[in-house]
N, C-alpha and C positions, 0 to 999 in steps of 0.2 A: 504494500500500500504506500502511496506517495505521501510525503509530508504535506499536510493540509495547509501549512503556512506558505507553501510555494505557489507561485503563479504557474498555471498550466496552459500550454498552447500547442496546437497541432502545427507541425512543420512538414510541408511537402517538398521532396527533393525531385525536381523535374528535369529530365534530360532527354535528348534525342539519341543518346548512346547508353552505355552501361551505367552511368551515374557516378562513376568513381570520383571524377573531378568535383562535382557538386557536393558529394558527401564529404570529401576531405575539407573543402572550403567551409562548408556549413558547420562542421564539427569545430573548426578553429574559431569561428565567430560565436557560436552558441556557448562554447565553454567559458566565455567571458561573463556569463550570467548564471552565477551559482545559486541564486535564489529563485530560479525558475526551472520548471520541468517541461521538457520538450518531447512530445511524441513524434518521432520522425517516421514518415511514410514515404517509401520510394515509388516513384513513377518513372521508370526507365523506358527507353525506346519510344518516346512520344514524337514520332516522325511523320505523322499524317494528321489531316484535319479531323478525321473520324476519331482518332485516338485522343486528340486534344479536346474534342467535344465531350467525350466520355469522362475525361479528367475534370472538366469544368463541372459536370454533374456531381462528381464525387466531392469536389472542393466546396461547392455551394451547399451541398447537403451537410457537410461537416460544420460549416459556418452557422447554418440554421440550428443544428443540434447542440452545438457548444455555446452559441451566443457570441462567438468571437470570430472575426475573419482569420483564417489560418495564414501562416507565413509561408511564402513560396520562395525557395532558392532555385534559380533556373540557370541552366547553361544552354538553353535553346538558341538557335541561330536563325531559324525560319521566322520571318517577321509576321506572316499570317497566323502561324501557330501561336507565336508569342502573344499576339494581340488578343486572341481568344482567351488565353490564360489570364492576361492582364485585366480583362474585363469581367472576370469572375469576382466573387466576393472574397477578396484576399489582399494581403500585403505582398506585392510582387517585387522580388529582388533579382535584377538581371545581372548576373555575375560577369558574363562575357562583355555585355554592352557597356558596363561601367568602365572597362579598360580599353576595349576595342575602339570606341569613339575617340578617346584621347590619342590613341596611337595613330588612327587614321589622319587626324589633324596634324600630328607631329611629323609624319613622314609623307603626307600628301598622297596617300594611296588607300583605296577602299579595300576592306577585307573581303574574302571570297565567300563567307558565310557557308562553309562546307559542313554538312552534318557529320558529327562523329569524328571530326578530323583529329582531335587530340589523342585518340587511341587507335589510329589507323594501322592495321597490320601490314599495310603496304610498305612501311618503313622496315623492310625485312631484316636489315642488319641489327637494328636495336632489338627487334623481336627475337631473332636468333640468339643474341647475346643473353637476353633475359631467360630464355628457355634453357640455354646451356648452363647458366648460373644456377637455376633451380635444380636441374639434374645433378650438377656437381654437389650442391648442398645436400640433397637427399642421399647421394652416394657416400658422402663423408660426414654423415650425422653420427654423433656420439662415438667417433673413432672406429666405426665399423669397417672403413676402407682406408688404408693408410698409403696406398699408392697415389701418385700424382699430387701429393701435398705441396710440391714445388710450384704447382699451378694455382694454388690458393691465393686469393688477394688478402685474406685474413683468416687466422685460426683462433676461434674463441675457445678459451679453456675455463674450467671451473668445476665445482662439484655437481653431483646429480641434482637436477630440478632447480637450477638457479637461473634458467632462462636462455640457455645457449641455443637450443633448437629454434624457438620462435624468432629470436634475433637473427639467426642465420638465414631463415626463410624470408624474413622481411627485407634483409639486405639484398638477397637474390631477386626477389620479386619486384622491389621498388627501384633498385639501382644496378641490377645485373652484376652484383658483386659475388665473386666465387668465394663463399664463406664455408669453411669446414669448422667443425667443433669437436673438441676432444675432452674427455672427462679426466678430472683429477680424483684419484681414489685413495682410500686409506692405505693401500699398499704403497702408493707413491709417497705418502707422508711418513710411513715407517722407514722407507729407504732415504727419505729426506732429499729426494731428487725429482726433477721433472721427468716425465716419461721419455725414454731415449728416442722414441719415434719422432717427437716434435722438437727436440733440442736443435737439430740443424736449421729449423725455421723460426728461431727465437725472435727474429726481427718482425715476424708476421703475427706474433702472439698478442692477444688482448684478453684480459681476465674479467670474469664476471663473478660477483659474490652476492650474498643475500643475508638479511638478518636471520639468526638462528630460529627465532620464534616463528617467523613467516615460513621458513624452510620446513619446520616441523609440521606446520599446518598443511603445506602442499604435499609433503611426503605421506602424511596420514590419509590423505584422500586417495593416494595410490596404493599404499600398503599399511592399512590400519593396524595399530598395536604391534608394530614390528620394531626391532632394534634400530633399523634403518631410519625410522621416523621419530625416535625419541629425542627429546630436547637435548639430552646429554650428548648423543651422537652428532646431532646437528651442530651444537656448539663446538665440538671437537673439530669437525670437518671444516667449518667456516674459519675458525682460528688458524688451523693448519694451512689451509689453502691461501689465506691472505698473507700469512707469514712467508710462505714459499714465493708468492708473487712479488712481495716486497724485496725479498732477498735476491731474487733473480732480476730485479729491475724491470718487471713487466707491468705496464699500465693496466689498471683495472678499475671497476666501479661496482657499487652495490645496486642491484636492480630492484630493491625492495619498494621504493616509492617512485620509481621512474617508469614512464610509458615506454612501449617498444620503439616509438619514434625518437624519444630522447636518448635511449640507449644506443640506437643505431647511429644517430647523429654524432654522439660522442666517439663511437668506434671509428667512424669515418674521419673525424678530425684528428684523433690521436694517431691513427695509422697513416694518415696523409693521403687518403683515397679521394678520388674525384666524386663529388655528389651530383652526378648527372642522372636525371630520371631516365629509367629504361623505357 
């Protein structure tokens, strides 16, 4: 149940494509309002008048039922379709138009208003790079495949369940970064040495850690009432892994209170990788 003291509004994310761009932008904007609750509803692939008309019916019905005009974040480019949505009972925010109009004036050139252009598969090189990075990440998850680590852009290290896999996947999917990840285990701490497999690639290593209490919660969801999930075991592994990373001069951060976007951005900055969207 939502906090009754919070303002509640419906938000429609309207796009002529997948809606990834409008979702990313709207999340960044809406996160600035922590005393409001936004119910986000996706309306992707609105690329025809018929689909736009159906969307208008949905939006107007929501305004009538809630008593408030919903907020629309839009990356539509077709003016006729956009006009239909603008004339519905809503607060319409045109994300592309806000910037495109200024750029048109600045460079003296009209935009081509191509539907779905921001994620066109026709940019084959970028698309192939992203698929290659995802395949590399999946093959090198949790140290399961140690060949071709020389081809990795970054190797994330850390104890089990500290966030290595989701960070690796995000780097691959968003930035076409070939990210491998490798676990640090109690055996490594007893030997007081990094795993020999990753020692030759020390300049590519970046460490992740996590608060022991949060780690215990996560592990208990996976293996309830196991030694692996006890707070004592978690404290030991966190302390030992952070000590090892400090001793080896490996940059690291705690994932406890950070989003996947924040973690990935820090990794890119620390390793010195280019942050070019795939």
